N, C-alpha and C positions, 0 to 999 in steps of 0.2 A: 289727206285723201289724194287720190290720183286720177287724173283725166286719162282715160284709156286711149291709146293711139289707134285702136282698131275696133271694128263693130262687135267682134266676138266678146271682148271684155265689156264693152258698153251694154251688150245684151245681158251679161251676167249681173252687172250693176243695177240694171233696170228691174231685174227680177227680185233683187234683194233690197229691201228698204232698211235704212239704218236710222236709229235715233241717236243723236250725238249730244251729250251734255257738254256745255261750254261755259267758260268762266271769264270774267273781266281781268282776272289775274293771270295773264299769259297762258291761257289754255289753248295749246296748239294742237290741231286735229291732223292726224296722219293716218295713212292706210297702206296696206299692201296692194300693189297693182294686180296681183294675181287673185287674191281672195276677195278683194273689195271689202274687207272687214275693217271698219273704222274704229279708232281708239281715241278718246279724248284724254290727254295727259292730265294727271291730277294736279290741283293747286298745291300750295305750300303745306308741308307737314313738317313738324319739328324734327322728327327722327330722320328726315330725308335730306337735311342740310348737308351739302357736299361742296368741297373746294375743287372745282375744276373749271377750265377756261370756258366751256360751253355755258355753264350756268352764270358766269359773271361777265360774259361779253356784252350783253345788254341787260340792264337791271331795271327793276321797279322799286323805288324806295317808298316805304310805308310809314307815315307819321300819324299820330293821333291828331284829329282836326284842331284841337285846342290844347295849348301848353300853359303851364303856370310859371311865371318868371321866378328864376332862382331855384327851381325845384327839379328833381330827377325826372327823366322821361326815357322811354325806350323806343327805338326805331327798328325796322326790319328791312332787309333787302332780299328781293326775290329775283332769281335768274330768269332767263328767257324761257326756261322750261317750267316756270311757276314754282320751283322749289326754293326754300330758304337757302341763301348762298353764304358760305363761309369765307372769311378772309377778304371781304370786299371793303375797300377804303372809301369813305365819304367825308366831305368837308362841310362843316356848319358855317353859317354866315358870319359868325364872330371869329372864324379862323381855327376853331377846334377841328382836329382830324380824328376820326374814329374808324375802327376796323371791326367788322362783324365777327362775333365769336362762333363757337361750334354749333350754336343754335341758329345762326343767321341773323342775330339781333345785336344791338349795341345800346348800352345805357349811357346817358350823358346828362349834364346839368344844363338846364335852359338858361340862356343869358338873362341877367337881372334887369335889363332894360331892352326897349324896343317893342314894336307892335307886332312883329312877325319874325319868323325864322325861316331861312332858306337852307336846304340841304341839297348838295350836289354830289354826283359820283357816277363814273362810267357813262357819261353823256346824259344822265337823268338829272332833273331839277324839280324839287317840289317845295311847297310852302305850307306852313301851319301858323295859326294866329297865336300870339302870346298875350295872356291875360295877366294883370297885376297879381302879385302874391297876396297883397292885402285887400280887404274889402270882400265883395260878394262874388268872387270868381267861381268858387266851388258850386256846382249845380245843386239846386234844392230838391230836384226830383230826377228820376231816371228816365231818360229819353233815348230813342233809337228810331230808325226808319220804320214806317208802318208796313213796308214790303221789303223783304230781304231775299236775295238769291241763295240757293243752297250751295253754290259754289264760289260766291264772292265774299270778300271781306266786307264787314260793315262796322259802323261806329256805334258805340254806346257811351253816353255821358251820364255820370252818376256821382253822387257824393262818396267820399271816403276811398276812392281809388288810390293805388300806389303807382308811382312812376316807373318802378321796376316791374315789367310785365309778368315776371315769374311769380310775383306775389298776388296777382289778380287771377280769378278764374271765372269762366262763363260756362253755363250749361244751357243747352237748347233741348227742351223736352227730355231732360235728364241725361242727355248725351253731352259729354264735354266738348267744348269748342277750343280752338287754338287762339290764344291771345298773341297777336303779332306785335302790336305797338301799344304804348300806354303812357298816360300822364296822370296827375292827381285829379283831372277833370274828365277825361275821355279815354277810351281805348278802342282798338280795332280788333275784332274777332273774326275767325274763319270757321264756318260750320263744319261739323264732323262729316265724314264720308257717309255716316249712317243717317244723317239728317233727311227727313222726308218732307215733301211739300204739304202745306196746309197750315192751320193755326199752330202757333208755337209759343210756349211759355219760356221766358228767359230768366235765368237766375244768375245774378252777378254777385261774387263774393270777393272781399279783401279782408285782411286781418282786422277783426273787430267790427265789420260791417257786412250787411247783406241786403240785397234789393231784388225785386222782381218786376218784370214788365212783360208785355205781350207784343207779338208781331205776326206776320204771315210769311211763311217760307214759300218761295216759288222756284220751280226748275224751268229753265229754258232749254228746249229740245229742238234739234234740227231734224227734219226729214231729208232723205237724199233728194237732190234736185230732180225735178220731173219736167220734161223727159230726161233720160240720162244724158250727162254732159258729153258733148262732142265738139271738137274744135269748130269755131265760127257759128255754132248753133246757140240759140237762146233757150234757157230753162227757167223754171220757177223754183225758188228756194223758200220753204216754209219754216217759220219759227213758231213753236207752240209753247204755251204756258201751262204748267201743271201747278196746282195749289191755289189758284185764285181765278174767279170769273170776272174780276174787275178789268177794265181797259187800262193797260199799262204802257208807259213810254219805255221803249227799249232802243239801244243803239247797237247796230251790227257793223262790224269793221272787216274789210277784206285785207288780209295780211299778205297775199300773194297776187298783186294786180297784174303781174306779168303773165300769169297762168290763167287767172279767172278775173273777169271784169264784172263789177256791179254796174248795171246799165245806167242807173241814176246816181252814180257817185259811190266811191269805194268806202265811204263812211256814211251810213244812213240812219236817221232817227225815225222810228216807226211807232205807230200807236196800234196796239193789238185790238182785236175785234171785241173782246169781252164775251161773256156767256160761256156755255159748256164747252164749245170748241174755240177756246181763246187762242187766237193765232194772228200772225202777220206774215205777209209775203213780200218778196222782192224779186226782181228779174235779174238773172245772171247770164253771162256769156262766157263760154270757154274760149280762151285765146289760142292755147296750144296744149299738147299733151304734157303732163307733169304733175307734181305734187302741189296741192293748194291747201290753204287753211283760212279760217275765218273765226271770229268770236263775237259773242253777244253779251250785253249786260243791261241791267236796269238803268234807266236814267234816274239820277238822284232827285229827291224831292226838293223843290226850290227853297232857299233860305236867303231872303233879301238882306237880312241884317248882316250875315256873313259876307255876302257879296259887296255890300257897301264898305265894309272894313277893308276888303282886298282892293277895291277900286281906289279908295283914299290912300292906301299904301302904294299902289301902282302909279298914281298921278305924278308925284315928284320925279319918277324915273322916266316918264314919257317925254317925247320931244315937245318943244314949246307949243307947236301947233295942236298937240293932242291934249295937253294938260288940262285946259279948261273944260274940254269935252268929257274927259274921264271923271273929273270932279262933278260935272253936271249929271252924269249917269248916277252917281251916288246920291246926289240931292234928289233926283227924280224918283229913285227907289224909296227914299225916306218919305217923300210927299205922296207918292202914288204907287204902292207896292204892287198894285194890279198891273202895272206896266212892265213887270219883270220879263215877260217873253219878248217884248219889243226891245227892251234894253239888252237882253241876251243876244238877240239877232244883230244889234249894232256892235256889241262887243265882239261877237264872232267874226264880223266883217273886219274889224281892226286886227284880230289875231291872224287872219289869212295874209295880212300884209306885214306882219311883225316877225323879225328874226329872233332866234334863240337868245335868251338873256334873262336877267332878273325881272325886267319889265314884263316880258312875255309870261314868265312863270306866275307872277302875281295876277296878271290880267286873265290868264287861263284859269286860275283858282276862282276868280270872281265869276267867270263864265260858267264853270262847273257848278258853282253854288246857285246859279239861276236855272 
């Protein structure tokens, strides 16, 4: 979108209200300064994987949340435009290097030992937990988040999945979803553009197995800031939820802080109002004329067991003065799961003081699980 440098354009923007669908997977919002017509760029689609510098300059690496030791798995790489990116090289923690194929994905073999896997590439670093191949690693039932965004990737864990994402399929209300990443335990799927907000039946299929589950799809929509953005003036930005009347936690991130400022911080976690008019508001201020973008996503549901595993993995990599505290957080979650929000706040405080590296990646994974 664009902040108009004169009042004539501002008046045009004020007369026209826009609903912008946004995604956590690199949904960048842009607009023509003359028409004021906003467009939310689409998230990853298999047919749109393209090898060009724009899509690979900044990447998002997508891994299934849990991997099985010694078994195949698939990862995906998304460019800054949210499309699957071809020819991007990533490095696995055990030294393997992979390059995404024409679908923007890469199949690899999970290391046979270790509690977690780190994958790095083009400045991005992500982690996934490794479960042992023997024993009760494979899920006994199909699970997924109770609330899913129509434009965000989401995890599904189920028995009988294949590590090659091409062998797994997901349908949401009979519409095919795109399987981005997969392991024998879990996969990450992206809803179809035809997905509509509301109750959703999920069908997961792999060779020789089939499972069903239910969730609720929601859409996060932005209204144009009111009053219309003008440099040095404050406005209100409304985020509306369609598909659920529940109060939902969302995170809204400002991607152009030099042009637009979120008055209470450029990354804000909000709780929607619930009810028929389910929305949340934040105060914004235009800094100068120019293009701006922001994105919103659902906050994930807390999983203290996953957070504990990441904290214990992060502890040995922490500085000596932090190691006992990190282990203490894991113990606290084990004894008092209800303290998850307090632990999340303390872990978040450490993150703000931590430079990029393996410790930060694991600590951030623990924080996101809370």
